[in-house]
Each structure stands twice: as C-alpha cells, then as structure tokens.
N, C-alpha and C positions, 0 to 999 in steps of 0.2 A: 416706762421704758421697757422694751421687750428684751428678755434675757436671751443669751446665746443658746440656741437649741440643738446645734450640731455637735458632733464629737470633735475634740481637739486632737490632732495628730502631731505628735512630736517625736519622730524617730527618723533614722537614716533611710528607711525604706520609703516612707512618704516623701521625704526630701528628694530622693533619687527619682521618684515618679514625677514630681513637679519639674525638676530640672530636665528630665527626658522629654516631657511635654513641651517645655519652652524651646528646647533644641529642635524638636520636630516642627514647631511653628516658626522657627527662625528668629525668635525674640530673645534668645539667651545672650546677655551681654558678654562680650569677649574682652580679654585683656591683651596687653602687648608687653612683651619682655624685650627691653632694649638689648642689642648686642653689647658685649663687654666694651667695645671701642666707643660706643655712644654714651655709656653710663657716666663717665667722668664729666662730659659736657652737660648732660642732664642734671647732674648733681650741682655743677657750677651755676647753671641757670636757676635752679631751685634756691640756692643760697643767695644769689643776687636778688631774686624776688623777695626773699625774706629780709635782706638788708634794706631794700627800698621801702618795704612796708614799715620796718622799724624806724627808718629815717623820717618818713611821713608822720608816723605816730608821735615821734619826739617833737617835730616841728609844730604839729597841731596842739600838743600838750603845752608847749611854751606859749603859743599864741592864745590858747584858751585861758591859761593862768593869767596872762597879762590882761586879757579882756575882763576877767572876773575881778582882778585887783584894782584896775585903773579905769575900767569902763571904756577903753579904747583899744583898737587893734593896731598892730604895726602895719604900715602901708606896704602892701605887697609890691606895688609898682616901684616905690623907693628902694625896697630891699632888693628887688630884681636888678635895678640899675646899679646898685652898689656891688652886687654879686658879679654882674657882667663886667664892671670896671675892674674888679679885682682879678677876675679870670683872665682878662686881657693882659694884666701886668704879671701874673704868676701862673698858677694852674688851678684846676677844679678843687682839689683837696684843700689847698691853702685858702682859696676864696671862700669855701664853705665854712672852714674854721673861723675865718675872720668875721663872717656874717654872724655865726653863732656867738662869738665873743662880743660883738657889738650889741647883739640882742640881750645877752646876759648882763652886760654893763648898763644898758638902758634900763633893764628891769631892776637892777640893784639901785641905781640912782633914783628911779621913780619911787621905789619903796622908801628909800632913805629920806627923800625930800617931800614925799607925799604930794606929788604934783601930777597933773595929767601928762600924758605922753605927747611929746612935741617931735614931729617928724623932722623938722628942719634942724633941731638940736642933735638928733641922733644921726641923720644921714647927710646933713648940710655941709 
C-alpha cells in the first residue's frame, strides 16, 4: 500500500481557500434558515416523524418478539380489519390502544399456555 506523500493541511487558511474555490465553482452547499413563523411548524413536523418512527419501531418489536417466541406472526390483515372496525366505532387513539391491548393479551396467553398463535381466537 502506498503511503500518503503529500502534506496535510489543517488550518483555517486552507479551509477558507477550499470554501472559496467551491463557491467560485458553484458547488458550495447552502443552507436555509426558516423564518420564525415557519419554525414552529417545522418542529411539529419533525416531532411527528419522530413519533411515527417510534410507533413503527414498537410495532415491529412486538411482532418480532412474537415471531421468535411462537414461530408465527400476527396476521396484518386481521389486525387491520380489527383496527378499522374499532376506528369506525370510536377514534384513532382508542382503536390503536385496543389493538395494542389485544396483541399484548394474545402474547401473554400464548406464553402462558405455550400454544401456537390462532388468529381466529385473537380476532374472531
């Protein structure tokens, strides 16, 4: 392997020269500062993305745990039908909590009875 034979430049003067060269070539990345009125909306959007990722992570964690323990996954179609039915009766938050509760109870009973997952028993 060939060793580095050039000089290493690590100072503000050389950094400024590189940045000036990039600026002349038009390839210097630029940033955008949101006006104060838009910052609150941006922060809300970021927080929503964070919550959606966290929700997905938790759902996948529960599904993978059940798959490891019992060799079967919960049926997404059945869970989706259950969720839609609950949403029609109540609202999104209560429906999501009901599905999470149903999955937790199914997981508990599967561990307790050491049986395979039965979709009809859970969502029937």
